[in-house]
C-alpha positions as CSV (number, residue, x, y, z in Angstrom):
1,X,36.9,5.9,-3.8
2,X,33.9,8.2,-4.4
3,X,31.1,8.0,-1.9
4,X,27.9,6.3,-3.7
5,X,25.1,9.0,-4.3
6,X,21.9,9.1,-2.3
7,X,19.5,7.0,-3.1
8,X,16.6,8.6,-4.5
9,X,13.4,8.4,-2.6
10,X,9.7,8.2,-3.6
11,X,6.8,9.6,-2.3
12,X,3.5,8.2,-0.7
13,X,0.6,10.4,0.1
14,X,-2.0,8.9,2.4
15,X,-4.9,9.7,4.5
16,X,-6.0,7.5,7.4
17,X,-7.8,9.7,9.8
18,X,-6.1,12.0,12.0
19,X,-2.2,12.8,10.5
20,X,-1.0,12.5,14.2
21,X,-1.9,9.2,14.4
22,X,-0.5,8.3,11.0
23,X,2.9,10.0,11.2
24,X,3.6,8.6,14.7
25,X,3.4,5.0,12.7
26,X,5.0,5.5,9.8
27,X,7.8,7.7,11.2
28,X,9.2,4.4,12.7
29,X,8.9,2.3,9.6
30,X,12.6,1.4,8.6
31,X,13.2,3.2,5.0
32,X,10.9,6.2,5.9
33,X,13.2,9.1,5.5
34,X,10.7,11.7,6.4
35,X,6.8,12.1,7.2
36,X,5.0,15.7,6.7
37,X,1.5,16.1,7.8
38,X,-0.5,18.1,5.7
39,X,-3.7,18.9,3.5
40,X,-4.6,17.4,-0.1
41,X,-7.8,16.9,-2.1
42,X,-9.8,19.8,-1.3
43,X,-10.8,23.1,-3.0
44,X,-9.4,25.8,-0.8
45,X,-5.6,27.1,-1.6
46,X,-3.2,27.0,1.4
47,X,-5.8,25.8,4.0
48,X,-5.3,26.0,7.8
49,X,-5.8,23.3,10.5
50,X,-9.0,25.1,11.6
51,X,-10.6,25.5,8.2
52,X,-9.8,21.8,7.5
53,X,-11.7,21.0,10.6
54,X,-14.7,22.6,9.4
55,X,-14.9,19.9,6.7
56,X,-16.0,22.6,4.1
57,X,-12.7,23.0,2.2
58,X,-12.9,19.5,0.9
59,X,-9.1,18.5,2.1
60,X,-8.5,15.8,4.0
61,X,-5.5,15.5,6.7
62,X,-2.7,13.3,5.0
63,X,1.2,12.5,5.9
64,X,3.5,12.5,2.9
65,X,5.9,9.8,3.2
66,X,9.4,10.1,1.7
67,X,10.6,6.8,1.8
68,X,13.7,4.5,0.3
69,X,12.6,2.0,-2.0
70,X,15.8,0.1,-1.5
71,X,14.9,-0.2,2.3
72,X,11.1,-0.3,2.1
73,X,8.8,-1.0,-1.1
74,X,5.6,1.4,-1.6
75,X,3.6,-1.9,-1.1
76,X,4.9,-1.9,2.2
77,X,4.0,1.2,3.0
78,X,0.7,0.3,1.9
79,X,0.5,-2.5,4.4
80,X,1.3,-0.2,7.1
81,X,-1.4,1.7,5.8
82,X,-4.0,-0.8,6.1
83,X,-2.7,-1.7,9.7
84,X,-2.9,1.5,11.1
85,X,-6.6,2.7,10.4
86,X,-10.0,1.0,9.9
87,X,-10.2,1.6,6.0
88,X,-13.9,0.4,6.4
89,X,-15.2,3.6,7.8
90,X,-16.4,6.4,5.6
91,X,-15.4,9.7,7.0
92,X,-14.2,8.6,9.9
93,X,-11.6,7.3,12.3
94,X,-12.6,6.1,15.6
95,X,-14.2,9.6,17.4
96,X,-12.9,11.8,14.6
97,X,-15.9,12.4,12.1
98,X,-15.8,14.2,8.9
99,X,-14.6,14.1,5.4
100,X,-11.2,15.5,6.4
101,X,-10.8,12.0,8.2
102,X,-11.4,9.7,5.2
103,X,-9.2,7.0,4.1
104,X,-7.4,7.7,0.7
105,X,-4.5,6.9,-1.3
106,X,-3.2,9.7,-3.3
107,X,-1.0,8.4,-6.1
108,X,2.0,10.2,-7.8
109,X,1.9,7.9,-10.8
110,X,0.2,5.1,-13.1
111,X,2.6,2.8,-11.3
112,X,1.6,3.5,-7.8
113,X,-2.4,3.6,-8.7
114,X,-1.8,0.0,-10.1
115,X,-0.2,-0.9,-6.6
116,X,-2.6,0.9,-4.7
117,X,-5.7,-0.9,-6.7
118,X,-3.6,-4.3,-6.2
119,X,-3.1,-3.3,-2.6
120,X,-6.6,-2.5,-1.8
121,X,-8.2,-5.8,-3.5
122,X,-5.5,-7.9,-1.4
123,X,-6.8,-6.1,1.6
124,X,-10.3,-6.4,0.6
125,X,-9.8,-10.3,0.2
126,X,-8.1,-10.8,3.1
127,X,-10.5,-11.1,5.9
128,X,-9.0,-8.7,7.9
129,X,-11.8,-6.4,7.9
130,X,-15.6,-7.0,8.9
131,X,-16.8,-4.6,6.4
132,X,-15.6,-3.8,2.3
133,X,-12.8,-1.1,2.1
134,X,-13.8,2.4,1.3
135,X,-10.7,3.8,1.0
136,X,-10.4,6.3,-2.4
137,X,-7.7,6.3,-4.7
138,X,-7.1,9.1,-6.3
139,X,-4.7,11.5,-8.0
140,X,-2.1,13.3,-5.9
141,X,-2.8,17.2,-6.0
142,X,-1.2,19.9,-4.3
143,X,0.3,19.3,-0.9
144,X,-0.2,21.7,1.7
145,X,2.1,21.7,4.7
146,X,0.1,21.6,8.0
147,X,1.4,24.3,10.3
148,X,4.8,23.6,11.8
149,X,3.3,22.4,15.5
150,X,1.9,19.6,13.9
151,X,5.1,18.3,13.2
152,X,6.0,15.3,15.1
153,X,3.3,15.8,17.2
154,X,2.8,12.8,19.3
155,X,6.3,12.7,20.2
156,X,6.3,16.2,21.4
157,X,2.7,16.1,23.1
158,X,2.8,12.4,24.4
159,X,1.1,13.4,28.0
160,X,-1.7,15.2,26.0
161,X,-5.0,13.6,26.3
162,X,-5.4,12.5,22.6
163,X,-2.0,10.9,22.3
164,X,-2.5,8.9,25.5
165,X,-5.7,7.8,24.9
166,X,-5.6,7.4,21.0
167,X,-1.9,7.1,19.6
168,X,-0.1,5.4,22.2
169,X,-2.3,2.3,22.1
170,X,-2.5,2.2,18.4
171,X,1.7,2.2,18.6
172,X,1.7,-0.7,21.2
173,X,-0.9,-2.8,18.9
174,X,1.4,-2.2,16.2
175,X,4.3,-3.3,18.3
176,X,6.0,0.0,17.8
177,X,7.6,2.4,20.3
178,X,5.3,4.5,22.4
């Protein structure tokens, strides 16, 4: 008997504020194989965290999610996206302010674009938000991985102030492990 081949994974790239927060949530979603922090959407090649934090590179902090569509659909990944941040604030998530913290869905195909548009319309019409959604839907560009110390940042730095004050309460609110 031959083993069945590994399922093909799909990619979603999302910006929803600080990538540490987004990674900490999506890494716990059943069917998500990996979450990598990085940068996308700007005009500077090979940006650094320090450069992106200036807001002058045009890049957003993003996570690139590899997921098994047999276990979690792209639509379900987007449902988590809407729940884990405030998509009604332009270039801001809580105390994190600047274009690098914008809300964006970077699509990798026409199928993802249509799904993202439907998901945004449904989220906007749901009544879950007090203001209109400002999330941009745009083509995915080059994904620049963040520096290694950003990988699994929350799990490795739970005692750090930002993790205790911002990420842990978010995880609890969403019913996830903190």
